[in-house]
C-alpha positions in Angstrom: -33.5 -76.6 156.4 -30.6 -76.2 154.6 -29.2 -73.0 153.4 -26.2 -71.6 151.5 -25.4 -68.2 151.0 -24.8 -65.4 148.4 -21.2 -65.3 148.7 -20.7 -69.2 147.4 -21.2 -68.0 144.0 -19.6 -65.6 141.6 -20.3 -62.3 142.5 -20.7 -61.2 139.0 -23.5 -63.1 138.0 -26.1 -60.4 138.9 -29.2 -61.9 137.9 -28.8 -65.0 140.3 -27.9 -62.3 143.1 -30.9 -60.4 142.6 -33.1 -63.7 142.9 -30.8 -64.2 146.2 -31.2 -61.3 147.8 -35.1 -60.9 146.6 -35.6 -64.6 148.1 -33.2 -64.7 151.2 -33.1 -63.7 154.2 -30.4 -62.2 156.5 -28.6 -63.6 158.8 -25.1 -64.1 161.0 -25.2 -67.9 161.1 -22.2 -69.3 159.3 -22.9 -71.0 155.9 -22.1 -74.5 155.5 -20.4 -74.3 152.5 -18.2 -71.8 152.3 -18.1 -71.0 155.9 -19.0 -67.0 155.6 -21.2 -64.7 158.1 -22.2 -61.9 155.6 -23.5 -63.3 152.8 -27.3 -63.7 152.1 -29.0 -66.9 153.2 -31.3 -68.7 150.8 -32.9 -72.0 151.1 -31.2 -74.3 148.9 -34.4 -75.7 147.6 -35.8 -72.5 146.5 -32.3 -71.6 144.5 -32.4 -75.1 143.2 -35.6 -74.8 141.5 -34.4 -71.5 140.5 -31.1 -72.8 138.8 -33.3 -75.5 136.7 -35.1 -73.6 135.7 -32.3 -71.6 133.1 -30.9 -74.6 132.9 -34.1 -75.4 131.1 -34.3 -72.2 129.1 -30.9 -73.2 127.9 -30.3 -76.9 127.6 -31.9 -79.8 126.4 -32.0 -83.1 128.6 -30.5 -86.0 126.4 -31.5 -88.8 128.6 -28.6 -90.2 127.9 -24.7 -89.4 128.0 -22.7 -89.1 124.7 -19.9 -87.0 123.5 -20.4 -83.4 124.1 -23.5 -83.3 126.7 -22.5 -82.1 129.9 -24.1 -82.6 133.4 -25.3 -80.1 135.8 -22.6 -79.5 137.5 -20.2 -79.5 134.0 -22.8 -76.7 132.9 -22.5 -74.3 136.7 -19.1 -74.9 137.1 -17.4 -74.6 133.6 -20.0 -72.6 131.2 -22.0 -70.4 133.8 -19.5 -70.1 135.9 -21.8 -69.9 138.6 -19.7 -70.9 142.0 -16.9 -68.0 144.0 -13.6 -69.9 143.0 -12.8 -70.2 146.8 -15.7 -72.3 147.4 -14.2 -75.9 147.6 -17.6 -77.3 148.4 -18.9 -76.8 144.8 -19.7 -80.6 144.0 -21.5 -81.2 147.2 -23.4 -77.6 147.0 -24.6 -78.9 143.3 -25.9 -82.2 144.8 -28.2 -80.2 147.4 -29.1 -77.9 145.5 -31.0 -80.6 143.5 -31.3 -83.1 146.1 -35.3 -83.0 145.5 -35.2 -81.9 141.2 -32.9 -84.8 139.9 -29.8 -87.1 140.0 -26.7 -84.8 139.0 -24.4 -87.7 138.0 -26.5 -88.8 136.0 -28.8 -86.8 133.5 -26.6 -84.7 131.1 -27.9 -81.9 129.0 -27.3 -80.3 125.6 -27.6 -76.5 124.5 -31.1 -75.6 122.9 -30.8 -75.0 119.2 -32.2 -72.0 117.9 -34.2 -73.8 115.2 -34.4 -77.4 113.9 -32.9 -76.2 111.0 -29.2 -75.1 113.0 -26.4 -77.6 113.2 -25.3 -78.0 116.9 -21.8 -77.6 115.3 -22.5 -73.9 115.5 -22.3 -74.0 118.8 -18.4 -74.3 118.5 -18.5 -71.2 115.9 -14.7 -69.7 117.0 -13.5 -72.9 117.2 -14.6 -74.1 113.5 -13.6 -70.4 112.4 -10.2 -70.9 113.6 -9.6 -73.8 112.3 -10.9 -73.1 108.5 -9.1 -69.7 108.5 -5.5 -71.5 109.6 -5.7 -75.5 108.0 -8.1 -75.2 105.5 -9.6 -72.0 103.4 -7.8 -68.9 103.7 -9.1 -66.1 101.4 -12.3 -64.7 100.9 -14.1 -65.2 97.6 -12.0 -67.7 95.6 -14.1 -70.6 96.5 -17.4 -70.6 94.7 -20.9 -70.9 96.5 -22.7 -74.0 96.8 -19.5 -76.3 96.9 -20.1 -78.0 99.9 -18.7 -76.1 103.6 -15.9 -74.1 101.7 -18.2 -70.9 102.4 -19.3 -71.3 105.8 -16.1 -68.9 107.4 -17.6 -66.4 105.5 -21.3 -67.4 106.5 -20.4 -67.1 110.2 -19.1 -64.0 110.1 -22.1 -62.3 108.5 -24.0 -64.0 110.9 -21.9 -62.8 113.6 -21.6 -59.3 111.7 -25.8 -58.7 112.0 -26.5 -60.0 114.7 -23.7 -58.3 117.0 -21.0 -56.3 115.3 -22.8 -53.8 113.6 -24.4 -53.1 117.1 -21.0 -52.0 118.3 -20.4 -49.0 116.1 -18.4 -46.2 118.3 -17.5 -42.6 116.7 -14.0 -41.5 118.0 -14.2 -37.7 118.0 -11.4 -35.2 116.7 -8.9 -34.5 119.3 -8.9 -37.8 121.1 -5.1 -38.3 122.3 -3.8 -41.6 121.8 -0.2 -43.4 122.4 1.9 -45.4 120.4 5.3 -47.2 121.5 8.1 -48.2 120.0 11.2 -50.6 121.1 14.8 -48.6 119.3 17.2 -51.3 118.6 20.2 -51.6 120.7 22.4 -50.7 117.4 20.3 -48.0 116.1 21.7 -44.6 116.0 19.8 -41.1 116.2 20.1 -39.2 113.2 21.1 -41.9 111.2 18.7 -44.8 111.9 15.7 -43.0 113.5 15.2 -39.3 114.3 12.4 -38.5 116.9 9.8 -38.2 114.0 6.7 -39.5 112.4 8.7 -41.7 110.1 10.3 -43.0 113.6 6.9 -43.6 115.3 4.3 -44.9 112.6 3.5 -48.0 111.4 6.8 -49.8 109.5 6.6 -49.4 105.2 5.4 -52.4 103.5 9.3 -54.0 102.9 9.6 -53.7 106.7 5.8 -54.9 108.2 5.6 -58.0 110.5 2.1 -60.0 111.3 0.3 -58.5 113.8 -2.5 -59.3 116.1 -4.7 -57.7 113.3 -2.9 -57.3 110.3 -1.1 -60.1 107.7 2.7 -59.4 106.9 3.0 -56.5 104.5 -0.6 -54.8 105.3 0.5 -52.7 108.2 -2.2 -51.1 110.3 -2.0 -48.1 112.6 -1.9 -49.6 116.3 -2.4 -46.9 118.9 -3.5 -46.9 122.9 -6.0 -45.1 125.1 -2.8 -44.0 127.8 0.8 -44.2 127.7 1.1 -46.5 130.3 -0.8 -48.4 128.6 1.1 -48.2 125.4 4.5 -48.9 127.0 3.2 -52.2 128.6 1.9 -53.7 124.9 5.6 -53.1 124.4 6.6 -55.6 127.1 9.4 -53.4 127.7 12.7 -54.6 129.4 15.7 -53.2 131.6 17.7 -51.1 129.5 15.8 -51.0 126.5 15.3 -48.0 124.4 11.8 -47.0 123.6 9.9 -43.8 121.6 7.0 -43.1 123.0 4.8 -40.9 120.7 1.2 -38.7 121.5 -0.9 -38.5 118.6 -4.2 -36.9 118.2 -7.2 -37.3 116.0 -8.1 -35.0 113.2 -11.2 -36.1 112.3 -14.2 -38.1 113.4 -13.6 -42.1 113.0 -15.5 -45.5 113.1 -14.6 -48.2 115.1 -16.1 -51.5 116.3 -15.7 -51.1 119.8 -15.1 -54.7 121.2 -15.0 -53.4 124.4 -18.5 -53.3 124.3 -19.5 -57.1 123.7 -21.0 -57.1 127.7 -24.2 -55.2 126.1 -25.0 -58.8 125.4 -24.6 -60.4 129.1 -28.4 -59.9 129.7 -28.9 -62.5 126.4 -26.2 -65.6 127.1 -27.2 -65.0 131.0 -29.0 -68.2 131.4 -30.9 -67.4 134.6 -32.4 -63.9 132.5 -35.4 -63.6 131.1 -33.9 -62.1 128.3 -31.9 -65.5 127.3 -31.3 -65.9 123.7 -29.9 -69.2 122.2 -28.5 -67.2 119.0 -26.9 -64.8 120.9 -25.3 -67.4 123.3 -23.9 -69.0 120.2 -22.2 -65.2 119.2 -21.2 -64.4 122.1 -18.8 -67.3 122.5 -17.1 -65.8 119.0 -16.7 -62.5 120.7 -15.3 -63.7 123.8 -13.0 -66.0 122.2 -11.9 -63.1 119.5 -11.3 -60.9 122.3 -9.2 -63.8 123.9 -6.8 -64.3 120.8 -6.4 -60.8 120.4 -5.0 -60.0 123.7 -2.2 -62.8 123.5 1.1 -62.0 123.1 2.4 -60.6 119.6 5.0 -63.6 118.6 6.3 -63.7 115.1 7.5 -66.6 114.7 3.6 -67.7 115.0 2.4 -66.3 112.4 -0.7 -68.6 111.7 -2.2 -68.3 114.9 -3.2 -64.5 114.5 -4.7 -66.0 110.8 -8.4 -65.8 112.0 -8.0 -62.4 114.2 -6.4 -61.0 110.9 -9.0 -62.2 108.5 -12.1 -60.8 111.2 -10.2 -57.3 111.0 -10.3 -57.3 107.3 -13.8 -58.6 107.4 -14.7 -55.1 109.2 -12.6 -53.4 107.5 -14.8 -54.0 104.3 -17.5 -52.6 105.6 -15.9 -49.5 105.5 -15.0 -49.1 109.3 -11.9 -47.2 110.3 -10.7 -49.6 113.0 -11.4 -52.0 116.1 -11.0 -50.7 119.5 -10.4 -53.7 122.3 -9.3 -54.1 125.7 -5.5 -54.1 126.4 -4.5 -57.4 127.6 -1.6 -55.7 129.8 -3.3 -52.7 130.9 -6.6 -50.9 132.4 -7.0 -49.3 129.4 -7.9 -49.7 125.7 -6.2 -50.3 122.0 -7.1 -49.3 118.8 -6.5 -50.6 116.0 -6.6 -48.5 113.0 -6.7 -49.7 109.2 -4.1 -46.6 107.9 -0.8 -47.4 107.0 2.6 -45.8 107.1 3.1 -42.2 105.7 4.8 -43.0 101.9 4.1 -42.0 98.5 3.0 -45.0 96.3 4.6 -45.9 93.5 2.2 -45.7 91.2 -1.6 -44.5 91.1 -2.8 -47.5 89.5 -2.3 -49.4 92.7 -4.3 -50.3 95.9 -2.4 -48.7 99.3 -3.7 -48.2 102.9 -4.7 -44.8 103.3 -2.1 -42.7 105.2 -2.3 -43.1 109.0 -1.8 -38.9 108.9 -4.8 -38.7 107.0 -6.4 -39.3 110.5 -4.4 -38.2 112.4 -1.1 -36.1 113.4 1.7 -36.7 115.8 1.9 -33.9 118.8 5.2 -35.0 120.1 7.5 -37.9 120.7 10.0 -38.8 123.2 12.8 -41.2 124.1 13.5 -42.7 126.8 15.7 -45.9 128.6 13.8 -48.2 130.7 15.2 -48.6 133.7 13.1 -51.7 135.2 11.2 -54.8 133.9 8.6 -52.2 132.6 5.9 -56.0 131.7 7.5 -59.4 131.2 4.9 -61.8 129.6 4.7 -64.9 132.1 
């Protein structure tokens, strides 16, 4: 009997490891693939049939090689990310798992379509959406419906919202403390160019507003972090820079889309789970790609890179949400972007303006200090 062990595989694949625990056996013998003596051992034939069931649940056998079709190893290694990254014998293990089932070098697969009317391109939903936003049709509602694919971007967001986003609603309670950091220009002097007040630590006014991950130039939202450490790391601070750090407290209940909870769909996109849903696999990829894009460094010289995430944010704002909560890419905490702007008086009551951030949060204190070492340097 050939066997492998649980340590050969990605520890985050819970359903997969549950199967190994249920159908495997304890042994101190060294695993021939990963060399571990601690993992639960299992017959490769039994495990191979379980994997094949998962592949058949999510993929169709194409019977031929074609562009976009995947090999079994491609599915397990690139899509499912099944193997432990230190297991350098994953190709050999894949062949042994399928030795009595099929030829892993010849069979190819493609994702199942949800229904006959589905277009296979929706499985590249984020890539299509991002391309359209950057290079094809940037603004909502300017192109009449019924004219080709010009509205597919809006349709994509509507499907993502109805299927996923409305289930990610979360309320931030009054009294929640949040933090915001701002680097002070080396030429600025306190009392002349800035003070330890709301105007200095709040969002910039429209004339000084730069594009961010969620906001286009001229429309400045209120970005805050869960804790002071996360706020400082988001600033990518360098030695000898001066920084303001403000502590805010929310003054009313706020409703946000909580992007940190997208893992609630984990079972729906796990091909080894009986709850797997082809539809959710499509939209989970959109959510994941959005999270990746939001986590990229904010580089103002590449503003086009944020067009897609900015439009998603504006779409969410249109449903009446106060903001979006998302995992920080540099800290252990989370960030929130609130759809509220600087505390200014509009020139005329005839103009639409963002609500003032002081409508939702009050400044508790603001401090200034100099960074002694590199706090975070993007590599």
